[in-house]
C-alpha positions as CSV (number, residue, x, y, z in Angstrom):
1,X,-48.6,-12.1,51.6
2,X,-46.4,-15.0,50.7
3,X,-44.5,-16.9,53.4
4,X,-41.5,-18.9,52.3
5,X,-40.0,-21.1,55.0
6,X,-36.9,-21.7,52.8
7,X,-36.0,-18.0,53.6
8,X,-35.5,-18.8,57.3
9,X,-31.7,-18.8,58.0
10,X,-29.9,-20.4,60.9
11,X,-26.3,-19.6,61.8
12,X,-25.3,-23.2,61.7
13,X,-21.5,-22.5,61.6
14,X,-19.1,-19.8,60.5
15,X,-15.8,-18.1,61.2
16,X,-14.4,-14.9,62.5
17,X,-11.2,-13.7,60.9
18,X,-8.8,-10.8,61.6
19,X,-6.1,-9.0,59.6
20,X,-4.3,-5.7,59.6
21,X,-6.3,-2.7,58.5
22,X,-5.9,-2.0,54.8
23,X,-5.8,-5.8,54.0
24,X,-7.6,-6.7,50.8
25,X,-11.3,-6.7,51.3
26,X,-13.6,-9.6,50.4
27,X,-15.7,-9.1,47.2
28,X,-18.6,-11.5,47.7
29,X,-20.2,-13.6,50.4
30,X,-18.2,-16.6,49.3
31,X,-15.0,-15.2,47.9
32,X,-11.7,-16.5,49.3
33,X,-10.2,-14.2,52.0
34,X,-6.8,-12.6,51.4
35,X,-3.9,-14.5,53.0
36,X,-3.5,-11.7,55.5
37,X,-6.7,-12.9,57.4
38,X,-6.3,-15.3,60.3
39,X,-9.2,-17.5,61.4
40,X,-9.7,-17.0,65.2
41,X,-11.0,-20.5,65.6
42,X,-13.8,-21.9,67.7
43,X,-16.4,-19.4,69.0
44,X,-18.6,-20.5,72.0
45,X,-22.0,-22.0,71.4
46,X,-23.6,-18.6,72.0
47,X,-22.2,-17.4,68.6
48,X,-21.8,-13.8,67.7
49,X,-24.1,-11.0,68.7
50,X,-24.4,-8.0,66.4
51,X,-25.7,-4.8,68.1
52,X,-26.7,-1.6,66.4
53,X,-27.2,1.1,69.0
54,X,-28.8,4.5,68.4
55,X,-29.5,7.5,70.6
56,X,-31.8,10.3,69.4
57,X,-33.2,13.6,70.5
58,X,-36.8,14.7,69.9
59,X,-37.4,18.1,68.4
60,X,-40.6,19.6,69.8
61,X,-42.6,22.4,68.2
62,X,-43.7,25.4,70.2
63,X,-47.3,24.6,69.1
64,X,-48.9,21.9,71.2
65,X,-45.4,20.5,72.1
66,X,-45.7,18.1,69.1
67,X,-42.7,16.1,68.2
68,X,-41.8,17.2,64.7
69,X,-38.5,15.5,64.1
70,X,-36.0,13.0,65.5
71,X,-32.3,13.5,65.2
72,X,-29.8,10.7,65.7
73,X,-27.2,12.0,68.2
74,X,-25.1,8.8,68.5
75,X,-24.9,5.5,66.6
76,X,-22.6,2.5,66.9
77,X,-22.2,-1.1,65.6
78,X,-20.6,-3.8,67.8
79,X,-20.0,-7.5,67.7
80,X,-19.7,-9.6,70.8
81,X,-18.3,-13.1,71.0
82,X,-16.4,-15.6,73.1
83,X,-13.4,-17.3,71.5
84,X,-12.7,-20.6,73.0
85,X,-9.6,-21.7,71.1
86,X,-6.4,-20.8,72.9
87,X,-3.9,-19.9,70.1
88,X,-1.6,-17.0,69.3
89,X,-4.1,-14.9,67.3
90,X,-6.8,-15.3,69.9
91,X,-4.6,-14.5,72.9
92,X,-3.0,-11.5,71.2
93,X,-6.5,-10.2,70.2
94,X,-7.8,-10.6,73.8
95,X,-4.9,-9.0,75.5
96,X,-3.9,-6.4,72.8
97,X,-0.3,-7.5,73.2
98,X,2.1,-9.5,71.1
99,X,3.1,-13.0,72.1
100,X,6.9,-13.6,72.4
101,X,7.4,-16.8,70.2
102,X,10.6,-17.8,72.1
103,X,8.8,-18.5,75.4
104,X,5.0,-18.0,74.6
105,X,4.7,-15.1,77.0
106,X,3.1,-11.7,76.7
107,X,2.9,-8.6,78.9
108,X,-0.6,-7.8,80.1
109,X,-1.3,-4.0,79.9
110,X,-4.9,-3.6,81.0
111,X,-5.5,-0.6,78.8
112,X,-4.2,-2.2,75.6
113,X,-6.8,-2.7,72.8
114,X,-4.4,-3.9,70.2
115,X,-5.4,-1.1,67.9
116,X,-7.7,-1.2,64.9
117,X,-7.8,-4.2,62.7
118,X,-9.9,-5.6,59.8
119,X,-12.5,-8.3,60.6
120,X,-14.6,-10.7,58.6
121,X,-17.5,-12.6,60.1
122,X,-18.8,-15.5,58.0
123,X,-22.2,-17.1,58.9
124,X,-23.0,-20.3,57.0
125,X,-26.3,-22.2,56.7
126,X,-25.8,-25.0,54.2
127,X,-25.3,-23.3,50.8
128,X,-26.2,-19.8,52.1
129,X,-23.6,-17.4,53.3
130,X,-23.8,-14.1,55.1
131,X,-20.5,-12.3,55.3
132,X,-19.7,-9.1,57.2
133,X,-16.6,-7.1,56.5
134,X,-15.4,-4.6,59.1
135,X,-12.5,-2.6,57.6
136,X,-11.8,-0.7,60.9
137,X,-12.7,-2.5,64.1
138,X,-11.2,-2.4,67.6
139,X,-11.6,-4.4,70.8
140,X,-13.4,-2.1,73.2
141,X,-14.4,-4.5,75.9
142,X,-13.1,-7.8,77.2
143,X,-14.9,-10.2,79.5
144,X,-13.7,-12.0,82.6
145,X,-11.7,-15.2,82.2
146,X,-12.8,-18.1,84.3
147,X,-10.6,-21.1,84.9
148,X,-12.9,-24.0,85.9
149,X,-12.7,-27.8,85.7
150,X,-14.8,-28.9,82.7
151,X,-15.3,-25.5,81.1
152,X,-13.4,-24.0,78.1
153,X,-11.2,-21.0,78.8
154,X,-13.0,-18.2,77.0
155,X,-11.8,-15.0,75.5
156,X,-14.8,-12.7,75.4
157,X,-14.4,-9.6,73.2
158,X,-16.5,-6.8,71.9
159,X,-15.5,-5.3,68.6
160,X,-16.6,-1.8,67.7
161,X,-16.9,-1.2,63.9
162,X,-15.8,2.4,63.0
163,X,-16.9,4.3,59.9
164,X,-14.5,3.8,57.0
165,X,-14.1,5.9,53.8
166,X,-14.2,2.7,51.7
167,X,-17.8,2.4,52.7
168,X,-19.0,5.8,51.6
169,X,-22.7,6.1,50.6
170,X,-25.1,9.0,50.0
171,X,-26.2,8.6,53.6
172,X,-22.6,8.9,55.0
173,X,-19.8,6.6,56.0
174,X,-20.6,2.9,56.7
175,X,-19.0,0.9,59.4
176,X,-19.4,-2.6,57.8
177,X,-20.5,-4.2,54.6
178,X,-22.7,-7.3,54.4
179,X,-23.2,-9.8,51.7
180,X,-26.1,-12.3,51.5
181,X,-25.5,-15.1,49.0
182,X,-29.3,-15.9,49.0
183,X,-30.1,-12.4,47.8
184,X,-27.9,-12.4,44.6
185,X,-30.0,-12.0,41.5
186,X,-28.6,-13.5,38.4
187,X,-29.8,-12.3,35.0
């Protein structure tokens, strides 16, 4: 077995961007994003948490009650983060409502999700890039907002990545596409 410490990655910095669904997809880990994407700004020091959840059922045989197969009954992909920059794109994403430019207000409707949007998550470690493209994502949870002296006002969101026909494989529909610049093999 060969151990290579240069293969250890750290999410030193990055960006989370949002656009309308159907916006031009990225093509590589480092390609420029389409103008439709808006950078959501600073994310808290906890970064972004990617979660792949799966539920399954065991199929038991009559003989000896052996488990002979496992079927996936539910699967999901989510990204959780806390945005700490107060700006139009962040506030609209958190509340799922549009800001009125004339007075900077919005109407808070607790059930609003803002609908589906496209997201790009860029993770950067020096010259290495990991990019995740979510063509169909929606805010399914928001966290509490705390207003406290000495603490940034945070906008905690959980994005669910939905299956999209542009990510069709022989295994089914994908919910996100990932690129790793360090895994590119050049001839």
